[in-house]
ROSE-4610 file (N, C-alpha, C; in Angstrom, 1 decimal, always signed):
// ROSE-4610
residu = [M/M/M/N/N/N/V/V/V/N/N/N/N/N/N/L/L/L/S/S/S/E/E/E/F/F/F/G/G/G/I/I/I/R/R/R/L/L/L/R/R/R/E/E/E/E/E/E/R/R/R/R/R/R/R/R/R/L/L/L/G/G/G/K/K/K/N/N/N/Q/Q/Q/T/T/T/E/E/E/F/F/F/A/A/A/K/K/K/V/V/V/T/T/T/G/G/G/V/V/V/H/H/H/L/L/L/N/N/N/T/T/T/Q/Q/Q/S/S/S/R/R/R/Y/Y/Y/E/E/E/K/K/K/G/G/G/E/E/E/R/R/R/D/D/D/P/P/P/D/D/D/T/T/T/G/G/G/Y/Y/Y/L/L/L/S/S/S/A/A/A/I/I/I/A/A/A/R/R/R/A/A/A/G/G/G/V/V/V/D/D/D/V/V/V/G/G/G/Y/Y/Y/L/L/L/L/L/L/T/T/T/G/G/G/E/E/E/K/K/K/R/R/R/E/E/E/D/D/D/P/P/P/C/C/C/A/A/A/T/T/T/T/T/T/Q/Q/Q/G/G/G/Y/Y/Y/V/V/V/H/H/H/I/I/I/I/I/I/A/A/A/T/T/T/I/I/I/Q/Q/Q/E/E/E/F/F/F/L/L/L/E/E/E/L/L/L/A/A/A/K/K/K/G/G/G/P/P/P/V/V/V/A/A/A/S/S/S/E/E/E/F/F/F/E/E/E/A/A/A/A/A/A/I/I/I/T/T/T/E/E/E/A/A/A/H/H/H/E/E/E/A/A/A/S/S/S/K/K/K/H/H/H/Y/Y/Y/W/W/W/S/S/S/D/D/D/S/S/S/D/D/D/R/R/R/S/S/S/D/D/D/Q/Q/Q/A/A/A/D/D/D/K/K/K/A/A/A/L/L/L/W/W/W/Q/Q/Q/L/L/L/L/L/L/K/K/K/K/K/K/S/S/S/P/P/P/V/V/V/L/L/L/L/L/L/P/P/P/E/E/E/L/L/L/Q/Q/Q/D/D/D/L/L/L/E/E/E/M/M/M/L/L/L/I/I/I/E/E/E/Q/Q/Q/V/V/V/E/E/E/F/F/F/V/V/V/Q/Q/Q/S/S/S/T/T/T/V/V/V/G/G/G/L/L/L/D/D/D/V/V/V/T/T/T/P/P/P/R/R/R/L/L/L/K/K/K/A/A/A/K/K/K/V/V/V/V/V/V/V/V/V/T/T/T/L/L/L/Y/Y/Y/R/R/R/S/S/S/E/E/E/R/R/R/I/I/I/S/S/S/G/G/G/R/R/R/K/K/K/P/P/P/D/D/D/F/F/F/P/P/P/T/T/T/V/V/V/E/E/E/R/R/R/L/L/L/L/L/L/R/R/R/R/R/R/G/G/G]
num = [1/1/1/2/2/2/3/3/3/4/4/4/5/5/5/6/6/6/7/7/7/8/8/8/9/9/9/10/10/10/11/11/11/12/12/12/13/13/13/14/14/14/15/15/15/16/16/16/17/17/17/18/18/18/19/19/19/20/20/20/21/21/21/22/22/22/23/23/23/24/24/24/25/25/25/26/26/26/27/27/27/28/28/28/29/29/29/30/30/30/31/31/31/32/32/32/33/33/33/34/34/34/35/35/35/36/36/36/37/37/37/38/38/38/39/39/39/40/40/40/41/41/41/42/42/42/43/43/43/44/44/44/45/45/45/46/46/46/47/47/47/48/48/48/49/49/49/50/50/50/51/51/51/52/52/52/53/53/53/54/54/54/55/55/55/56/56/56/57/57/57/58/58/58/59/59/59/60/60/60/61/61/61/62/62/62/63/63/63/64/64/64/65/65/65/66/66/66/67/67/67/68/68/68/69/69/69/70/70/70/71/71/71/72/72/72/73/73/73/74/74/74/75/75/75/76/76/76/77/77/77/78/78/78/79/79/79/80/80/80/81/81/81/82/82/82/83/83/83/84/84/84/85/85/85/86/86/86/87/87/87/88/88/88/89/89/89/90/90/90/91/91/91/92/92/92/93/93/93/94/94/94/95/95/95/96/96/96/97/97/97/98/98/98/99/99/99/100/100/100/101/101/101/102/102/102/103/103/103/104/104/104/105/105/105/106/106/106/107/107/107/108/108/108/109/109/109/110/110/110/111/111/111/112/112/112/113/113/113/114/114/114/115/115/115/116/116/116/117/117/117/118/118/118/119/119/119/120/120/120/121/121/121/122/122/122/123/123/123/124/124/124/125/125/125/126/126/126/127/127/127/128/128/128/129/129/129/130/130/130/131/131/131/132/132/132/133/133/133/134/134/134/135/135/135/136/136/136/137/137/137/138/138/138/139/139/139/140/140/140/141/141/141/142/142/142/143/143/143/144/144/144/145/145/145/146/146/146/147/147/147/148/148/148/149/149/149/150/150/150/151/151/151/152/152/152/153/153/153/154/154/154/155/155/155/156/156/156/157/157/157/158/158/158/159/159/159/160/160/160/161/161/161/162/162/162/163/163/163/164/164/164/165/165/165/166/166/166/167/167/167/168/168/168/169/169/169/170/170/170/171/171/171/172/172/172/173/173/173/174/174/174/175/175/175/176/176/176/177/177/177/178/178/178/179/179/179/180/180/180/181/181/181/182/182/182/183/183/183/184/184/184/185/185/185/186/186/186/187/187/187/188/188/188/189/189/189/190/190/190/191/191/191/192/192/192/193/193/193/194/194/194/195/195/195/196/196/196/197/197/197/198/198/198/199/199/199/200/200/200/201/201/201/202/202/202]
x = [-19.7/-20.7/-20.0/-20.9/-20.8/-20.0/-19.0/-18.4/-18.1/-19.2/-19.4/-18.0/-16.7/-15.5/-14.4/-14.1/-12.9/-11.4/-11.5/-10.2/-10.1/-10.9/-10.9/-11.0/-11.9/-12.2/-10.6/-9.7/-8.8/-7.7/-7.6/-6.9/-7.0/-8.2/-8.7/-8.1/-8.6/-8.0/-6.3/-5.5/-4.1/-3.7/-4.8/-4.3/-4.9/-5.9/-6.6/-5.2/-5.0/-3.7/-2.5/-2.1/-0.9/-1.6/-2.5/-3.1/-2.7/-2.8/-3.0/-1.6/-0.6/+0.9/+1.0/+0.3/+0.4/+0.9/+2.1/+2.2/+1.2/+1.2/+0.0/+0.4/+1.2/+1.5/+0.9/+1.1/+0.5/-1.0/-1.2/-2.9/-3.7/-3.2/-3.5/-4.0/-2.8/-3.2/-4.1/-4.1/-5.1/-6.5/-6.9/-8.1/-8.5/-7.3/-7.7/-7.9/-7.2/-7.2/-5.8/-5.3/-4.0/-3.4/-2.1/-1.5/-2.0/-1.7/-2.1/-3.7/-4.8/-6.2/-6.3/-5.5/-5.2/-4.7/-3.6/-3.2/-4.1/-4.8/-6.0/-6.9/-7.0/-8.1/-7.8/-6.3/-5.6/-5.7/-5.2/-5.1/-6.5/-7.7/-9.2/-9.4/-8.7/-9.0/-9.9/-10.6/-11.2/-12.2/-13.3/-14.6/-14.7/-14.8/-14.7/-16.0/-15.9/-17.1/-17.5/-18.5/-19.1/-18.1/-17.4/-17.1/-15.6/-14.8/-13.6/-14.2/-15.0/-15.2/-15.6/-16.0/-16.5/-15.0/-14.1/-12.8/-12.0/-11.9/-11.2/-11.8/-12.9/-13.7/-13.3/-13.3/-12.9/-11.2/-10.3/-9.1/-8.8/-10.1/-9.7/-10.2/-10.3/-10.4/-11.9/-11.8/-13.3/-13.9/-14.9/-15.2/-16.2/-16.7/-17.6/-16.8/-15.5/-14.8/-14.4/-14.2/-13.6/-14.8/-15.8/-17.2/-17.8/-17.6/-18.2/-17.0/-16.0/-15.0/-15.0/-16.2/-16.3/-15.8/-15.0/-14.5/-15.3/-15.1/-16.0/-14.6/-15.1/-14.2/-13.8/-12.2/-11.8/-12.2/-13.1/-13.4/-12.3/-11.2/-10.1/-9.2/-9.0/-8.3/-9.3/-10.3/-11.3/-11.3/-11.4/-11.1/-9.8/-8.9/-7.3/-7.1/-7.9/-8.0/-8.6/-9.9/-10.5/-9.6/-8.9/-8.2/-7.2/-6.3/-5.2/-5.7/-7.0/-7.4/-7.6/-8.2/-8.8/-7.4/-6.5/-5.2/-4.3/-4.9/-3.9/-4.8/-5.8/-6.7/-6.4/-6.4/-5.7/-4.7/-3.9/-2.3/-2.5/-2.8/-3.2/-4.1/-4.9/-5.3/-4.7/-3.5/-3.3/-4.1/-4.7/-5.3/-5.1/-3.8/-3.4/-2.3/-2.2/-1.3/-2.1/-2.0/-2.3/-3.8/-4.7/-5.7/-6.9/-6.4/-7.7/-7.4/-6.6/-6.3/-6.9/-7.0/-8.1/-9.4/-9.7/-11.2/-11.7/-10.6/-10.9/-11.1/-10.4/-10.6/-11.9/-12.3/-13.7/-14.7/-14.5/-15.4/-15.8/-14.9/-14.8/-15.5/-14.8/-15.5/-17.0/-17.5/-19.0/-19.7/-19.5/-20.0/-20.0/-19.3/-19.0/-20.5/-20.1/-21.0/-22.6/-22.7/-24.2/-24.6/-23.8/-24.0/-24.7/-24.5/-25.1/-26.4/-26.7/-28.2/-28.9/-28.6/-29.2/-30.9/-31.1/-32.7/-33.5/-32.9/-33.4/-33.3/-31.9/-31.9/-31.1/-32.0/-31.3/-31.1/-31.4/-31.1/-29.7/-29.4/-27.8/-26.7/-27.3/-26.2/-26.3/-27.1/-26.8/-26.3/-26.3/-25.5/-24.5/-23.7/-22.7/-21.8/-22.4/-22.0/-21.9/-22.7/-22.4/-21.2/-20.8/-20.0/-18.4/-18.6/-17.4/-17.1/-18.0/-18.1/-17.2/-17.6/-17.4/-15.6/-15.5/-14.2/-13.2/-13.8/-12.7/-12.6/-13.7/-13.4/-12.0/-11.8/-10.9/-9.3/-9.3/-7.9/-7.3/-6.2/-5.3/-4.6/-5.2/-4.6/-6.1/-6.9/-8.3/-8.2/-8.6/-8.6/-9.5/-9.1/-9.9/-11.1/-12.1/-13.5/-12.9/-13.5/-13.3/-12.8/-14.3/-14.4/-13.1/-12.7/-11.5/-10.2/-10.3/-9.0/-8.7/-9.9/-9.5/-9.6/-10.3/-9.4/-8.4/-7.8/-6.1/-5.0/-5.5/-5.0/-4.9/-6.2/-6.3/-5.8/-5.5/-4.4/-3.4/-2.5/-1.2/-0.9/-1.6/-1.6/-1.6/-2.3/-2.4/-1.0/-0.8/+0.6/+1.6/+1.5/+2.7/+3.0/+1.5/+1.4/+2.0/+1.5/+1.6/+3.1/+3.9/+5.1/+6.2/+5.6/+6.4/+7.6/+6.9/+7.9/+7.3/+8.4/+8.6/+8.4/+7.1/+6.9/+6.8/+7.3/+7.0/+5.6/+5.2/+3.9/+4.1/+5.2/+5.8/+5.5/+5.9/+6.3/+4.8/+3.9/+2.7/+1.8/+2.0/+1.6/+1.4/+3.1/+3.4/+3.0/+3.0/+2.5/+1.1/+0.4/-1.8/-1.6/-0.8/-1.1/-0.8/+0.3/+1.1/-0.1/-0.6/-1.5/-2.8/-3.3/-4.6/-4.4/-3.0/-3.1/-2.9/-2.0/-2.1/-3.8/-4.4/-5.7/-6.5/-6.4/-7.1/-7.1/-5.6/-5.3/-5.5/-5.2/-5.4/-6.9/-7.4/-8.4/-8.4/-7.5/-7.2/-6.7/-7.8/-7.4/-5.8/-5.0/-3.9/-4.0/-2.8/-2.7/-1.7/-1.8/-1.0/+0.8/+1.3/+2.8/+2.9/+2.0/+2.2/+2.5/+1.6/+1.8/+3.1/+3.5/+4.9/+6.0/+5.8/+7.1/+7.2/+5.9/+6.2/+6.7/+6.3/+6.5/+8.0/+8.4/+10.3/+11.0/+10.3/+11.1/+11.1/+10.2/+10.6/+10.2]
y = [-32.8/-32.8/-34.3/-35.1/-36.4/-35.8/-36.0/-35.9/-37.3/-37.7/-38.5/-39.3/-38.7/-39.5/-38.5/-39.4/-38.5/-38.6/-39.0/-39.1/-38.4/-38.1/-37.2/-36.1/-35.5/-34.2/-34.0/-34.8/-34.7/-34.1/-34.7/-34.3/-33.2/-32.6/-31.6/-30.4/-30.7/-29.7/-29.7/-30.3/-30.1/-29.4/-29.6/-28.7/-27.5/-27.4/-25.7/-25.1/-25.7/-24.9/-24.5/-25.6/-25.3/-24.2/-23.9/-23.1/-21.8/-21.7/-20.5/-19.9/-21.6/-20.7/-21.3/-22.0/-22.4/-23.8/-24.0/-25.2/-25.6/-26.7/-27.3/-26.1/-26.4/-25.5/-24.0/-23.5/-21.9/-22.2/-23.0/-23.1/-23.6/-24.7/-24.8/-23.8/-23.0/-21.5/-20.9/-20.2/-19.7/-20.3/-21.3/-21.9/-22.2/-22.0/-22.3/-23.9/-24.5/-26.2/-26.6/-27.5/-28.3/-28.8/-28.8/-29.4/-30.9/-31.7/-32.9/-33.0/-32.1/-32.2/-31.7/-31.1/-30.3/-31.7/-32.4/-33.3/-34.4/-34.9/-36.1/-35.6/-34.2/-33.9/-34.1/-33.7/-33.8/-35.6/-36.1/-37.6/-38.1/-37.3/-38.2/-39.3/-38.9/-39.7/-38.9/-37.8/-36.9/-36.3/-36.1/-35.4/-34.1/-33.3/-31.8/-31.0/-30.4/-30.0/-28.5/-28.1/-26.8/-25.6/-25.6/-24.8/-24.7/-26.0/-25.7/-25.0/-25.9/-25.2/-23.7/-23.4/-21.8/-21.1/-22.1/-21.1/-21.1/-22.2/-22.2/-21.7/-21.3/-20.5/-18.9/-18.8/-17.1/-16.9/-18.3/-17.9/-18.0/-18.3/-18.0/-19.9/-20.8/-22.0/-22.0/-22.7/-23.0/-24.4/-23.9/-25.1/-25.5/-25.3/-26.0/-26.9/-26.6/-27.4/-28.5/-28.3/-29.7/-30.5/-30.2/-30.8/-31.6/-31.0/-31.5/-32.0/-31.4/-31.7/-30.6/-29.5/-28.9/-27.4/-26.9/-25.4/-24.5/-23.4/-21.8/-20.9/-20.1/-19.4/-18.3/-18.1/-17.0/-15.7/-15.0/-13.7/-12.8/-12.6/-11.7/-12.3/-13.6/-14.0/-13.5/-13.8/-13.0/-11.7/-11.2/-9.7/-9.2/-9.8/-9.6/-9.6/-10.7/-11.4/-10.3/-9.8/-9.0/-7.4/-7.0/-5.7/-5.9/-7.2/-7.2/-7.1/-7.7/-7.8/-6.2/-5.7/-4.4/-3.5/-3.7/-3.0/-3.0/-4.5/-5.0/-4.4/-4.2/-3.6/-2.3/-1.6/-0.4/+0.2/-0.5/-0.3/-0.6/-1.8/-2.0/-0.8/-0.3/+0.7/+2.3/+2.0/+3.5/+4.5/+4.2/+4.6/+4.8/+4.8/+4.7/+5.7/+6.6/+8.1/+9.1/+10.2/+11.5/+11.4/+12.6/+12.6/+11.6/+10.9/+10.0/+8.9/+8.6/+7.5/+7.6/+8.7/+9.0/+8.8/+9.4/+9.3/+7.7/+7.1/+5.9/+4.6/+5.1/+4.8/+5.0/+6.4/+6.9/+6.1/+5.9/+5.3/+4.1/+3.1/+1.7/+1.6/+2.3/+2.4/+2.5/+3.3/+4.0/+3.0/+2.0/+1.0/+0.1/-0.6/-1.5/-1.4/+0.0/+0.3/+0.2/+0.6/+1.0/-0.6/-1.1/-2.6/-3.7/-3.5/-4.0/-3.5/-2.3/-1.8/-1.7/-2.5/-2.7/-2.7/-3.4/-3.9/-3.1/-2.2/-1.0/+0.5/+0.5/+1.6/+1.5/+1.1/+0.4/+1.9/+2.9/+4.3/+4.6/+4.3/+4.6/+3.8/+2.2/+1.3/+1.5/+2.0/+2.5/+3.7/+4.6/+5.5/+5.7/+4.7/+4.2/+3.7/+2.8/+1.7/+3.1/+3.8/+4.8/+5.9/+6.0/+7.0/+6.4/+4.6/+4.2/+3.8/+3.6/+3.3/+4.6/+5.7/+6.8/+7.2/+6.9/+7.2/+6.0/+4.6/+3.8/+4.2/+5.0/+5.2/+6.6/+6.9/+8.0/+7.2/+5.6/+5.1/+5.6/+6.0/+6.4/+5.1/+3.8/+2.7/+1.7/+2.8/+2.1/+2.3/+1.8/+2.5/+3.7/+4.7/+5.4/+5.6/+6.1/+6.4/+6.7/+6.2/+6.6/+8.1/+8.5/+10.1/+10.8/+10.2/+10.6/+10.7/+9.6/+9.2/+9.6/+10.5/+11.0/+12.5/+13.2/+14.3/+14.7/+13.3/+13.6/+13.8/+12.8/+12.5/+13.9/+14.1/+16.0/+16.7/+16.9/+17.7/+17.6/+16.3/+16.1/+16.4/+16.1/+16.4/+17.8/+19.0/+20.1/+21.0/+20.4/+21.1/+20.7/+19.2/+19.1/+19.9/+20.2/+20.9/+22.0/+22.7/+24.4/+24.5/+24.0/+24.4/+23.2/+22.6/+22.0/+20.7/+19.6/+18.6/+17.7/+16.9/+15.5/+14.6/+13.9/+12.9/+11.5/+10.6/+9.3/+8.8/+7.4/+7.3/+6.4/+6.0/+5.6/+6.8/+7.9/+9.0/+9.7/+9.7/+10.4/+9.9/+8.0/+7.0/+7.4/+7.3/+7.8/+9.3/+10.1/+11.1/+11.0/+10.6/+10.5/+9.9/+8.8/+8.1/+8.5/+9.4/+10.6/+11.6/+11.9/+12.9/+12.6/+11.3/+10.5/+10.3/+9.6/+9.4/+10.6/+11.6/+13.0/+13.5/+13.8/+14.2/+13.4/+11.9/+11.0/+11.3/+11.4/+11.6/+13.1/+14.0/+15.5/+16.3/+15.6/+16.2/+17.4/+17.8/+19.0/+18.7/+19.0/+19.1/+19.7/+18.8/+19.1/+20.4/+21.3/+22.7/+22.4/+23.4/+23.6/+23.3/+24.3/+24.0/+22.7/+22.2/+20.7/+19.6/+19.8/+18.8/+19.3/+20.4/+20.8/+20.4/+20.5/+20.1/+18.5/+17.6/+16.3/+16.0/+16.6/+16.1/+16.7/+17.8/+17.9/+17.1/+16.7/+15.9/+14.2/+14.0/+12.4/+11.5]
z = [+24.5/+23.2/+22.7/+21.8/+21.1/+19.9/+19.0/+18.5/+17.5/+16.3/+15.5/+15.3/+14.8/+14.8/+15.2/+16.5/+17.2/+16.2/+15.6/+15.3/+14.0/+13.5/+12.1/+12.8/+13.9/+14.5/+15.2/+15.4/+16.2/+15.0/+13.9/+12.8/+12.2/+12.2/+11.6/+12.7/+13.8/+15.0/+14.6/+14.9/+14.4/+13.6/+12.3/+11.0/+11.3/+12.1/+12.3/+13.4/+14.1/+15.1/+14.2/+13.8/+12.7/+11.7/+11.4/+10.2/+11.0/+12.4/+13.2/+13.5/+13.3/+13.8/+15.5/+15.7/+17.2/+17.6/+18.7/+19.0/+20.0/+20.7/+21.4/+22.7/+23.2/+24.5/+24.2/+23.2/+23.2/+23.0/+22.0/+21.9/+23.3/+24.2/+25.1/+26.0/+26.0/+26.8/+26.5/+25.2/+24.6/+24.8/+24.8/+24.9/+26.4/+27.3/+28.8/+29.1/+28.3/+28.7/+29.1/+30.1/+29.9/+29.0/+28.8/+27.6/+27.4/+28.3/+28.2/+27.6/+28.0/+27.1/+25.8/+25.5/+24.1/+23.1/+23.5/+23.2/+22.7/+23.9/+23.9/+23.1/+22.8/+21.6/+20.4/+20.2/+18.9/+18.6/+19.5/+18.8/+19.0/+19.1/+19.2/+20.3/+21.8/+22.9/+23.7/+23.2/+24.1/+23.3/+24.0/+23.1/+23.8/+22.9/+23.3/+23.8/+24.8/+25.3/+24.5/+25.2/+24.2/+24.6/+25.9/+26.1/+25.8/+25.4/+24.3/+23.1/+22.6/+21.1/+21.2/+22.1/+22.0/+22.3/+22.8/+23.4/+21.6/+21.0/+20.1/+18.9/+19.0/+17.7/+18.0/+19.3/+19.4/+19.4/+19.0/+18.9/+17.5/+16.8/+14.7/+14.5/+15.2/+14.7/+13.9/+12.5/+11.9/+12.5/+13.7/+14.3/+13.1/+12.6/+11.5/+10.6/+10.3/+9.5/+10.5/+11.6/+12.7/+13.1/+13.0/+13.2/+11.8/+10.6/+9.2/+8.2/+8.4/+7.6/+6.4/+6.4/+5.3/+5.4/+4.9/+5.1/+4.5/+5.8/+5.0/+4.4/+3.7/+3.1/+4.1/+4.3/+5.2/+4.4/+5.1/+5.1/+4.8/+5.4/+5.6/+4.1/+3.7/+2.6/+1.7/+1.5/+0.3/-0.1/+1.0/+1.1/+0.6/+1.2/+0.4/-0.7/-1.3/-2.6/-3.6/-3.2/-3.8/-3.8/-3.4/-2.9/-3.9/-3.8/-4.8/-6.2/-6.3/-7.9/-8.5/-7.4/-7.9/-8.1/-7.1/-7.4/-8.8/-8.8/-10.1/-11.5/-11.5/-12.5/-12.9/-11.4/-11.5/-11.9/-11.6/-12.1/-13.8/-14.2/-15.6/-16.6/-15.6/-16.2/-16.2/-15.4/-15.2/-14.5/-13.5/-12.8/-11.2/-10.9/-9.8/-9.3/-10.3/-9.7/-10.1/-9.2/-9.3/-9.0/-9.2/-8.6/-9.0/-10.2/-10.7/-9.7/-9.0/-8.1/-7.0/-6.6/-5.0/-5.8/-6.9/-7.8/-7.7/-8.2/-8.4/-7.2/-6.0/-5.0/-3.8/-4.2/-3.7/-4.6/-6.1/-6.8/-6.6/-5.9/-6.1/-4.6/-3.7/-2.4/-2.6/-2.9/-3.2/-4.2/-4.9/-5.8/-4.9/-4.1/-3.4/-2.0/-1.5/-0.3/-0.8/-1.7/-2.9/-2.8/-3.5/-3.5/-2.8/-1.2/+0.1/-0.1/-0.6/+0.0/-1.8/-2.8/-4.0/-3.8/-3.0/-3.0/-2.0/-1.3/-0.8/-1.3/-2.5/-2.9/-3.9/-5.1/-6.3/-7.3/-7.2/-7.3/-7.3/-5.9/-5.4/-6.2/-6.2/-6.8/-8.0/-9.0/-10.3/-10.8/-9.7/-10.1/-9.5/-8.6/-8.0/-9.2/-10.0/-10.9/-12.2/-12.9/-13.7/-13.4/-12.2/-11.8/-11.9/-11.5/-11.9/-13.2/-13.9/-15.4/-16.1/-16.0/-16.3/-15.9/-14.6/-14.2/-14.8/-15.1/-15.7/-17.3/-17.9/-19.0/-19.1/-18.0/-18.2/-18.5/-18.5/-18.6/-19.7/-19.7/-21.0/-21.6/-21.2/-22.0/-22.6/-22.6/-23.3/-24.6/-25.5/-27.1/-27.1/-27.9/-28.2/-29.0/-29.0/-29.8/-31.2/-32.1/-33.6/-33.7/-33.3/-33.5/-32.5/-31.5/-30.8/-31.4/-32.0/-32.6/-34.0/-34.9/-35.8/-35.6/-34.7/-34.2/-34.1/-33.2/-32.6/-34.0/-35.1/-36.1/-37.0/-37.2/-37.9/-37.3/-35.9/-35.1/-35.2/-35.4/-35.6/-37.1/-37.8/-39.5/-39.6/-39.0/-39.0/-38.5/-37.5/-37.0/-38.0/-38.6/-39.3/-40.8/-40.9/-42.2/-42.3/-41.2/-40.9/-40.5/-39.9/-39.5/-40.5/-41.4/-42.1/-42.0/-41.3/-40.7/-41.4/-41.8/-42.6/-41.4/-41.3/-40.1/-40.4/-40.2/-40.5/-39.9/-40.6/-40.0/-38.6/-38.2/-37.0/-35.8/-35.9/-34.9/-35.1/-36.1/-35.9/-35.1/-35.1/-34.3/-33.0/-32.4/-31.2/-30.3/-31.3/-31.0/-30.6/-31.5/-31.1/-29.9/-29.6/-28.5/-27.2/-27.7/-26.2/-26.2/-26.9/-27.0/-25.8/-26.6/-26.1/-24.5/-24.1/-22.7/-21.9/-22.4/-21.8/-21.6/-22.5/-22.4/-21.4/-21.5/-20.7/-19.0/-18.9/-17.5/-16.7/-17.8/-17.3/-17.9/-18.6/-19.1/-20.0/-20.3/-21.1/-22.4/-23.6/-24.7/-25.1/-26.2/-26.7/-27.3/-27.1/-28.1/-29.0/-29.8/-30.9/-30.6/-29.5/-29.1/-28.6/-27.6/-27.4/-28.3/-29.2/-30.6/-31.5/-31.5/-32.4/-31.5/-30.3/-29.4/-29.4/-29.7/-29.7/-31.1/-32.3/-33.2/-33.1/-33.1/-33.0/-32.3/-31.1/-30.1/-31.0/-31.5/-32.0/-31.1]
């Protein structure tokens, strides 16, 4: 095969071999060529044949980059990057522990799979997005809706006045936040004894 610029091809071949963590001897063995042949390819002294290009492609070399100088994205690195980003978001939203963690992972997986079939099954994709959105709303770190916040404050103030506790605004705010987070995680509304316990504990 005629490569336009053997010198640049050789430089890029050496770069790809090093990216894969192989020395020349190891790489020659993997690709089935003599060490001297591998060395000549990297020095730009020999034109590669299609058999060699096929062998190095199977070894993980980006042959398109060797021939054109343009790199394609590494799909494994891209996937790992997305997984890391999703895990970070999951941790930030405090959806990484308990039953909600498996719900989150299942919802993410379904949304991803459904998005692949958007043009053939848009309803599935829309439903998966809605389910994921509802799950994200369970995050205890998201700010509550005004109505939810109002109800929690009313509950705290009711318990406070009923048992005759003197509560600072700071403690009241702390109890409201604790109750909100607990409700988002467990899905259960706070009861009178729970609110009283939090107020007395301080």
